[in-house]
Residue, then its C-alpha position, 0 to 999 in steps of 0.5 A: m873288565k870290571k863287572i857290576y850288578f844291574v837290577l832292571l828296576l831302577a827305583t829300588i834301594f839296597v838295604a845295608c847288611n850287617e856282616d857279623f852277628n856272631q856276637t851280641d849287639s850292644n846297640l840293641g839295648t835301651s838307650n841311655n837317653i830314654n828314662l821312661s819313669t823320669d820323662k813321663k813325669m815331665l809330659e804333663e808339665v810340658a803340655v801345660l807350659l806349651s798351652n800357656l805360651n800364647l802360640d799363634l797360628e804361624d807357630y802351629k804352621e811351623i809345627h805342622q810343616s815339621i811334622s810333614q817333613s818327618l813323615e817324608y823321611g819315614l818317621d811318624e807325625c812327630y817333632y822332637f823337642r831337641e830339634i826345636l831347641n837345638f835348631n840348626q845345630n846338627n839336627k838330623i830332621i828339621n833345618t830351617t832358618n828361624s823359629s818363633l816357636k823356639q824363641k817362645l819356648t826358650n824364653s819360657l823354659s829359662l824361667s822354669r824350675n828343675n832345669i827343664l830346658d836342659k832335660l828337654t834338649n837331651s830327651n826323647i820327648q816330642i810333639y806328636w800330631p795324630y791325623s795331622e794331614d786333616w788340619d784346616q790350617k785355621t783351627i788352633p789345636v788343643i794340647t794333651f799328654a800321654d799318660d797311663n790311660k789308654n783312651i781318654h786324656t786330659a787336654f788344655k785349650s788356650i783362649i785369648l781374652p779381649e784384654g790379651t790374657i790367656k785363659t786355659d780350659t780343660l777338656f777330655v779327648d779321645e781318638e775320635y775327638a782327635k780324628r775330628n779336631p786338631v790335637i797335639v800330644i806331648n809324648l815320649n818317642t821310644l825311638p832314641y834320637e841316636e838311632i835316627p839316620d842323618f836325614s839332613n845329610n841325605k842318609f837313610i840308613n842308621k848306625d845299626n844298618v837299618l834302612f828307614s823306608s820312605k819315598k825320599a829314600i827310594n828317590k835317592i837312587n840314581t843309576n848311571l851306566y856308561e860304555i856297556e859292552k857285553v851282557g853276561d850272566p843273569i842275577y836275581s834279587i829279592k825285595i820287599g815290594k809294598f807293605m800295608a797294615s790294618k791294625q793299630y799296635d799302640d795306643w792312640a796317644n803314643g803314635g802310629s806303628e813302626f814295623v821292621i822287616h828282617i831277612g837273613a840270607v846267604d847273599q852274594f856268595k857262590i859256594n863251589t866247595v865244602d871249604d867255601l862253607r867255612n867263610v859263609n856268614p849270612n847277611i841280615s838286612r833290615v828295613r823300618i816302615t812307619r805307618s801313621r794311624k790314618d795310614i792304618s785306619k785307611k789301609r793304605w799301601t806304601d811302596v817300599n822297594a827295598v832289596m833285601v837279598s841282592d844276589s840270590q844263588p841256586n845254592d840257597i835253600d831258604l831265607a829267614f823272614m821276621l816281622v816285628e812292631e818295634d818297641q824298646g828293650s834289651g837285645r834278643f835274637w831269633e836263631a834261624n838255620l839256613g839251608l845250603e845245598l852243595a853237590g847233592k848234600k845239604y848244609r845248615i848255616d846259623a843266622k841271628l836276626p836281632f830284635k828287642s824284648g819289647d817288640d811285638m813279634i808278628y811273624q817268623v818264617k823261613y821262606r824256601r827259595n823255590f817258593i819265592f821263585s814260583t807261581l805260589n809267589y807270583n800270579t801269572k794271570n795278572n802279572t803281580f806278586v802275591e800279597h802275604t799276610a800275618g798279624n793284620c800286616y800285608w807285604t809282597l816278596e818280589v823278585n827282580k831279574g837283571q844281568i851282569i854287564n861289562y863296562 
């Protein structure tokens, strides 16, 4: 008989685990495609160029539709220029049949100096549209760019004169203006394009085994069971159920906030003898949760439903939990000692949870297994899991009980 693990909640996605963190992860450093000093110099140039393109309402609808698709995949309100310019050539996010925006942009860039077309195609410069869900589909956005100012930015408003020529007015915008009026920001996405999963091919976990949380990721799971003959032993999984943030961690022109939850645990390993300890290597599960500025300001919860520990064993004493708001930088590790118990004796296993030097460290804790499986984590009065909090972030750490079945 073959055995499979069946968790009773079907709308749940399993997070891929990195099996070996004994060595430094070379992928955690700054991407070669992000040159902050060089790319930032281009932001104003691209904003001016875009404002002079004579974009019409249909072009902005294309941008808005692409922004909405990025949100559906668990990204921020963004549209990478490389996806506009490459258009249907191995794009990871946006795939459409035609684009007048690309044609206008390509024609203009081909006439510009400094080989800006090639630079944009290979950069992480993007169109960012804060509060895009509030757009009335009629008002033409103003265009600004992210600079060293945190609150007020120079913006360009295109006005088509009766004779057909374009006049560009200059104004100053802040976040309050962007909440009431459509504003497009040319900025630099600190998430390297190479670290995005291939969403276009139905992938939601990137090359570093990080799950990008979204409704699309949750809906991907389909469990089909056949010829169920016998129910066996119980199995317990631990997941991040839901998440909410009420604090903006970045300046408004630089986007929303990208949170990553890491959990280190001894997973799917039954320890019967001391010799078994030599083969124990903790799994590190990671899920990335993006919240737009409006999500944060409205204190919206999002369902994550990401299984972080798929088979929690009674031998486990605790697990390591780390929450960061993601930025870039060189690779770092939090070295956490996990406890295991065998024949009345306690042992420690090293787990290395990766983060980056530029990340905002929000919370590091070791949750006891007994705590997770107790009424301190589950409210028996209303049958809900307790909401945990740190750094103006909130989450539930939920337990699912299933059974091993034979088929």
